[in-house]
C-alpha angles and dihedrals in degrees: 000000000000114000127213118238128182126200118200109200126047100204126111095302097043096045094046090046091052088057097047099046113102108255090199089064102032142050100210130208126179126199125195130147087202094229124133091000112169097199094056089055098042140090118187144207109219098206115106100151100102097043113139092208110132095213101107095188090053090051092050088051093048094044091051091043091054091049091049092064094080092055090047094047088057094040094051100029092234113196123219092258088064104034130006135169101227105153128253126253122204121200116200143140113285094256093047090051090059091055093045091051090053091050091050092050091050095046095044088072088075096026110049088162087076084083125195118006113206138167108222128209121231089263094047092049094052090046090059095042110021096190091068129100109238112278138130121268144175117244128200114191094203096065115114143184131230127196104214096200094047090046092056093047091049094048095044091058091049092047092051091054088053090056100258111155117221128204120189092206140106112257134198128193143222137179115253110188104286093345140062133249119216110197119199133157090349091306122118117209117191113212136178097220133027135197122192117198105145098133115239090350085078087086093065095043094052093045087065089067097039100265120129113201133195103238134124137182123252124189119227127190128190128185116222115200120194104212138172093236123122095244104159095101098038117115124227114269131225112194125191112249095352142085117290118247118225117186121195132183125289094035099298114146123182128203120196166291135280124201107210110174096174097053096070113177095357111129099180119129115241135204087215090064093050091049095047094047097046099039095061095052096048095083091056095051126088088196119032090194086111095079092048093066123098111278144178134197128246110203127181143153119249126195122232137171130222093264092039092242128131121238130196142155141083121329109257092236101039122044090190092061123071130171141183132193149134097068092147119186094336093063096115090056099043102027101077094048091047088054091049092052091049090050090054090051092058098033093052108030089165087074118081115241112243121165097155091121088063109035147010116262108299087232087075087071103043141054117204108209099173142336130235120232 
């Protein structure tokens, strides 16, 4: 018998999940009021391999998430305006480049998708990214870029063809015996299974069933410039102590992003963000014409936890309820793979859930005060 499953949250996790759930087993509904969404405002660098974060479980998740993109590209037939392997360029001091190259060589043993590792001369660096002042760099051919807004648009069309029902509405939840109620616009839907992936709004949803969760909102701003540069073959660029530069096709160049923990749900654009993002990159550019082109802001609200680690999986008290949140600024790298793991949990309930390679016990992030009958 086909079961009903509801997804609350249509960002990168929810939309990917809607496309990986088995439509022979599930009648799928997705709810999202499309406010404050981080994915729609984001553009990501898929290149986690040289991160200096000490959290080994996070790195394993990010590494496997990056590797997963090739499967997902084929599964969803992603076009180059959505996802493209373009290479990653790291600009550092010469001594730091030596250490970074050693780290890359070591980590490539378990991450062959990193591709070619190459130290570039000043001339080679400028040839790859013509806006830069001459300086040496480190290049990884496996790095990629993802446009969050284009990704959501592409996957929504695919999900609609699969029969997924979409509701652009805010939804709340309640327990109904051994099932779940999803309440939206005065209508109550009863479903067998429920997945919550609405970013920091997860806190309010879980409170309604007596579960406190460690998640907070973080404002992120990107600046998108529309240039007349030939950007199609430019790599994404990691700068030391400055905003990252993410070029897309058709002359679009993004700068970002901010991490504003005190701004919460505020989606207003700020001149301070423009100045902080552009000021840092000026010293790297041979021609600051970039920041004179027409631009617009992309503003969204990420979720993060106290230890800046994501958490995901089934609720300890309810196997029919799963959730995911606190992806932070690495959500475009880790989100699709998390969604895939959650899809496997529901598609194959005979297989025991085990995410210990990727996170601490989910109980570290929640406090169950009571349960509803």
